[in-house]
KOLKOL-391774 format. One record per atom (N, C-alpha, C): residue in one letter; x, y, z. Coordinates in steps of 0.2 Angstrom, whole numbers, plus 5000, padded with zeros to 4 digits. Layout:
aXYZ
...
REM end
This chain:
m493850445035
m493750385030
m494350375026
s494550315025
s495150295021
s495050305014
h495550325010
h495550335003
h495550265000
p495050254995
p495050184991
p495650154989
t496150204986
t496750174983
t497150154989
v497150184995
v497550165001
v497350095003
k496650085003
k496350025005
k496549965000
l496549984994
l496749934989
l497449914990
q497849964991
q498649944992
q498749904998
n498349925004
n498449885010
n498249815009
n497649805006
n497449735004
n498049695000
m498249724995
m498849694991
m499449674995
i499649725000
i500249715004
i500049655009
i499449655012
i499349595016
i499349525012
n499049525006
n499149465003
n499849445001
l500249494998
l500949474996
l501349455002
k501249495008
k501649475014
k501449405016
f500849385016
f500649315018
f500949265013
i500949275007
i501349225002
i502049225004
a502349285005
a503049295006
a503249255013
k502849265018
k502949225024
k502949155024
e502349125020
e502249055020
e502749025015
h503049055010
h503449025006
h504149055005
r504349085011
r504949125011
r505649085009
q505649025011
q506248985009
q506348975001
r505748964998
r505848964990
r505949034987
l505649084990
l505749144988
l506449174989
i506749164995
i507349184996
i507849154991
m507849094990
m508349064985
m508249094978
t507649104976
t507549134969
t507749204969
f507649244974
f507849314974
f508649324976
i508949284979
i509649284979
i509949284972
l509749234968
l509949234961
l509749294957
v509149324958
v508949384955
v509449444957
a509649444963
a510049494965
a510749494962
l511049424962
l511649414958
l511649434951
e511149414948
e511049434941
e511049504940
n510649544944
n510649614943
n511349654944
i511749624949
i512349654951
i512849644945
l512849584942
l513249574936
l513049614930
f512349624929
f512149664923
f512349734924
l512449764931
l512549834932
l513349844931
v513749794932
v514449804931
v514749784924
y514349754920
y514649724914
y514849774909
p514449834909
p514749894904
p515449914906
l515649914912
l516349934914
l516849874912
f516649814913
f517049764910
f517049764902
g516549784899
g516549794892
g516949854890
s517049904894
s517449954892
s518249934892
f518349894897
f519049864898
f519149824892
m518649784890
m518749734884
m518949774878
v518549834877
v518649874870
v519349904870
n519549924876
n520249954876
n520749904875
a520649844878
a521149794878
a521149764870
i520649764867
i520649744860
i521049794856
i520949864857
i521249914853
i522049904855
k522249884861
k522949884863
k523249814860
g522749764858
g523049704856
g523149654861
n522849664867
n522849624873
n522349574873
t522449514869
t521849464868
t521649434874
l522149414879
l521949374885
l521549414889
q521649484890
q521249524894
q520549534891
a520549544885
a519949554881
a519449494882
l519749434882
l519349364883
l519049364890
s519349394895
s519049394901
s518249414901
y518049454896
y517349474895
y516949424894
s517149374890
s516749314888
s516649274894
v517049274899
v516949234905
v516449264909
l516349334909
l515849364913
l515149354910
v515149354903
v514549334899
v514249264901
l514749214901
l514549154903
l514249144910
v514549184915
v514349184922
v513649214922
i513549264919
i512849304919
i512349254916
w512449224911
w511949184908
w511849114912
g512449094915
g512349034920
g511949044926
i511949104929
i511549124934
i510849134932
g510749164926
g510049174923
g509749104922
a510149064919
a509848994918
a509648954925
s510048964930
s509848934936
s509248964939
r509249034939
r508649064942
r507949044938
r507949034932
r507349014928
r507148944930
a507648904931
a507548834933
a507248824940
v507548864944
v507248864951
v506648904952
d506448954949
d505848994950
d505248954947
t505348924941
t504748884939
t504548834944
r504948794947
r504748744952
r504448774958
a504748834960
a504548864966
a503848894965
f503748924960
f503048964959
f502548914957
a502648864953
a502148814952
a501848784958
r502348764963
r502148744969
r501748794974
i501948854973
i501648904977
i500848914975
y500748914968
y500148924965
y499648864967
a499948804967
a499548744969
a499348744976
e499748774981
e499648784988
e499148834990
i499148894986
i498648944987
i497948934984
a497948894979
a497248894975
a496748864980
v496848814983
v496348774987
v496048824993
p496448854997
p496148895002
p495748954999
i495948984993
i495549034990
i494849014988
i494848954986
i494148924984
i493748914990
l494048884995
l493648875001
l493448935004
n493848985004
n493749055007
n493149085003
q493149084997
q492649104993
q491949074994
r491949004995
r491348964996
r491048985003
q491449005008
q491249025014
q490849095014
k491149135009
k490749195008
k490149195004
g490049135001
g489449124997
g489449144990
s490049154988
s490149174981
s489849124976
s489649144970
s489349104965
s489949064962
h489849004959
h490348974955
h490649014950
s490349054946
s490649094941
s491149144944
t490949174950
t491349224953
t491949184956
i491949124959
i492449084961
i492949074956
t492649044950
t493049034944
t493449094942
a493149144942
a493449204939
a494049224944
r493849224951
r494349244956
r494949194957
i494849134956
i495449084956
i495849094950
t495549114944
t496049134939
t496349204940
l496049254943
l496349314945
l496949304950
s496849254954
s497349244960
s498049224957
r498049194951
r498649184948
r499049244947
q498749304947
q499149364947
q499649374953
f499449344959
f499949354964
f500549314963
v500449254960
v501049214959
v501449244953
d501149264948
d501449304942
d501849364945
f501549394950
f501949454953
f502649434955
f502649374959
f503249354962
f503749324957
e503449284952
e503849254947
e504049294942
q503649344939
q503849384934
q503949464935
h503449494939
h503449564939
h503949584945
l503949554950
l504449574956
l505149574953
p505349514950
p506049514948
p506149574942
m505649584938
m505749634933
m505749704937
m505349714942
m505349774946
m506049784949
i506249734952
i506949734955
i507449754950
m507449724945
m507949734939
m507949804937
s507349824935
s507249884932
s507449944937
g507149934944
g507349984949
g508149984950
f508449934950
f509149924952
f509549954946
s509249944940
s509649964934
s509550044933
i508950064934
i508850134933
i509250174938
v509150164944
v509550194949
v510350184949
g510550124948
g511250104947
g511550134941
t511250134935
t511550164929
t511550244930
a511050274933
a511050344934
a511650364939
v511850324944
v512350334948
v513050324945
m513050274941
m513650254937
m513850314932
l513350334929
l513350394924
l513650454927
l513450464934
l513650524937
l514450524938
f514650454939
f515350444940
f515850454934
i515550424928
i515950424922
i515850474917
e515250504918
e515050564913
e514550604917
f514750654921
f514350684926
f513750714923
w513750754918
w513150794916
w512650754913
v512850694910
v512350644907
v512050614913
g512450604918
g512050574924
g511650624928
v511750684928
v511350734931
v510650734927
m510750734920
m510050734916
m509650674917
a510050614917
a509650554919
a509250554925
c509550584930
c509250594937
c508650644936
a508750694932
a508150744931
a507550704928
i507750664923
i507250624919
i506850584924
l507250554928
l506950504933
l506450544938
l506650604940
l506250644945
l505650664941
m505650684935
m505050704931
m504550654931
f504750584929
f504350534929
f504050514935
l504450524941
l504150504947
l503650554949
i503650614947
i503150664949
i502550654945
l502550624939
l501950604935
l501650544937
l502050504941
l501850434943
l501150424946
p501050464951
p500350454955
p499750464951
n499750514946
n499150524942
n499050464937
y499650444934
y499650394929
y499350324932
a499650314938
a499450254942
a498650254944
s498450314946
s497750314948
s497250304942
t497450324936
t496950314931
t497050234929
n497550204929
n497650134928
n497250094933
d497250114940
d496850084945
d496050084943
r495850144940
r495150144939
r494950104933
l495450094928
l495250054922
l495249984924
y495749964928
y495749884930
y495149874934
l494849914938
l494249904942
l493749884937
k493649924932
k493149914927
k493249844923
l493849834921
l494049774918
l493849714922
n494149714928
n494049654932
n493249644934
n492949694935
n492149684936
n491849654930
r492049664924
r491749634918
r491949564918
l492649544919
l492849484919
l492549434924
e492349464930
e492049424935
e491349394933
k491049434928
k490349424926
k490349374920
e490949364917
e490949334910
e490649264910
v490849224915
v490549154915
v489849154915
d489449194919
d488749194919
d488449224912
l488849274909
l488649294903
l488649244897
i489149204898
i489249154893
i488749104893
g488449084899
g487949034900
g487249064898
h487149124899
h486449144899
h486249214895
a486749254893
a486649314890
a486449304883
t486049354881
t485849354874
t486449384869
e486349374863
e486949394858
e487049464859
r486549504860
r486649584860
r487049594867
t486949564872
t487249574879
t487949554878
l488049494875
l488749464874
l489149514870
s488849544865
s489249584860
s489449654864
q488949674868
q489149734872
q489649724877
h489649664880
h490149644885
h490849644882
y490949604876
y491549604873
y491849664870
d491349704868
d491449774865
d491749814871
i491449814877
i491749854883
i492449834885
l492549764885
l493149734887
l493749754882
a493549754875
a494049784870
a494149854871
k493649894872
k493849964873
k494249984880
l494149944885
l494549954891
l495249934890
r495349874886
r496049854885
r496349894880
i496049924875
i496349974870
i496550034874
r496150054879
r496350114883
r496950104887
l497050044890
l497650024894
l498250024889
s498149994883
s498649984878
s498850054876
n498350104875
n498550164872
n498950204877
r498750194884
r499150234889
r499850204890
e499950134889
e500650104889
e501050134883
a500750134877
a501050164871
a501250234872
l500850274875
l500950344876
l501550354881
g501550304886
g502150304891
g502750294888
y502750244883
y503350224879
y503650284875
l503150324872
l503350374868
l503650434872
w503350454878
w503650504882
w504350484884
i504450414886
i505150394888
i505650394882
g505350384876
g505750394870
g505950464869
v505550514870
v505750584869
v506250604874
a506150584880
a506650594885
a507350564884
m507350504882
m507950464880
m508250494874
s507950524869
s508250554863
s508650614866
g508350654870
g508750714873
g509350694877
l509250634881
l509850614885
l510350584880
f510250544875
f510750524871
f511050584867
g510650634865
g510950684861
g511450724865
l511250734872
l511750764876
l512450724877
a512350664878
a512950614878
a513350624872
v513050624866
v513450624860
v513850684860
v513450744861
v513850804861
v514450814865
l514350794872
l514850794877
l515450744875
l515250684873
l515750634871
l516150664865
a515850694860
a516150714854
a516650774855
n516550814860
n516950864862
n517450854867
t517550794869
t518050774874
t518650754871
e519250784873
e519850764869
e520150704872
n520450664868
n520850604870
n520350554873
i519750554871
i519350504874
i519450434871
q519350384876
q519550314874
q518850284872
a518950234867
a518350194864
a518050164870
g518350134875
g518050094880
g517550144884
h517750204885
h517350254889
h516750264885
i516750274878
i516150284874
i515750224875
y516050164874
y515650104875
y515250104882
a515550114887
a515250114894
a514650164894
v514750224892
v514250274893
v513650254889
i513750234882
i513150214878
i512850154881
t513150104883
t512850044886
t512450064892
y512750104897
y512350124902
y511750164900
l511750204895
l511150244893
l510650194890
w510850144886
w510350094884
w510050054890
t510450034895
t510250004901
t509650044904
f509850104905
f509350154908
f508750164904
a508750164897
a508250174893
a507750104893
i508050054892
i507649984892
i507349974899
s507649994904
s507349984911
s506750034912
l506850094909
l506250144910
l505650114905
d505850084900
d505350054895
d504850004899
d505149974904
d504749924908
d504249954912
a504350014914
a503950054919
a503150054917
p502950074911
p502250074910
p501950004911
r502249954909
r501949884909
r501949864917
l502449884920
l502449864927
l501949904931
l501849964930
l501250004933
l500549974932
e500449954926
e499849914924
e499749854928
e500249814929
e500249754933
e500149764940
f500449824943
f500349844949
f499649864951
s499349904946
s498649924947
s498149864947
n498349814942
n497849754942
n497949714948
l498549704951
l498649664957
l498249704963
k498249764963
k497849804969
k497149784968
d496849784962
d496149774961
d496049704963
v496449654961
v496349584962
v496349574970
s496749604973
s496849594981
s496249614984
e495849664981
e495149684984
e494649624984
r494749584979
r494249524977
r494449464980
v495149454981
v495349384983
v495849394989
q495649354994
q496049355000
q496449285000
v497149295001
v497549235001
v497649215008
g497549145010
g497649125016
g497049125021
REM end
């Protein structure tokens, strides 16, 4: 007998593959821009280190080259935002009708269909918001750890150790999120019927349970941020000690190390929220079939 989590994940993959196949041209264009943006964000601390050293040496023209890189990064970012809004608005418009017809064939009630068409927006949000963030975070986490191994070896080693520790804790964290989103979405599917027919006491109980579930999810996200903060405090401490005891160190090198550390930290900070979205999407995939 297959494990429920595996079944949920398979349903999610089927739905996402269908959307990716049906709308591949729009998605390819969007994610080419996402990839370019990620590559530039990964190399900009190195350009920043050259800029700092150039300023110290009084080489204004070389230092100004950094501003050109900043303009290119934001230009690509602006283009991606303009392209993806158009692409994902069209994708949602094209998947909504088949979902409604599919739910009608299954004999779902109007309230269930209404709830599920709202939940189906999660698929589009995944491609529009969460997948780019996942790519950017994953690219930044792995990329910065590798770059740190090259420019400040022991700091890079500790960054890899932190990453490994969180990967070991990941399955248990995600499993709890899956259970909470199952309960939350079960409640949301019943909401339309409750609004129309439930007593004041039942409504109060319903919204009290919703509040408790959302608070539990928020508390877990906050705890995840706290543990990341503790780990990053140790990593920054190691970096400061090593840099402070390095002879003839250049200002540009310090800038590059600290910038890569902040990139690593900010990318890790995205992980708790992305894991929540992933759990939500798995549960939605059990309720809604796209295509």
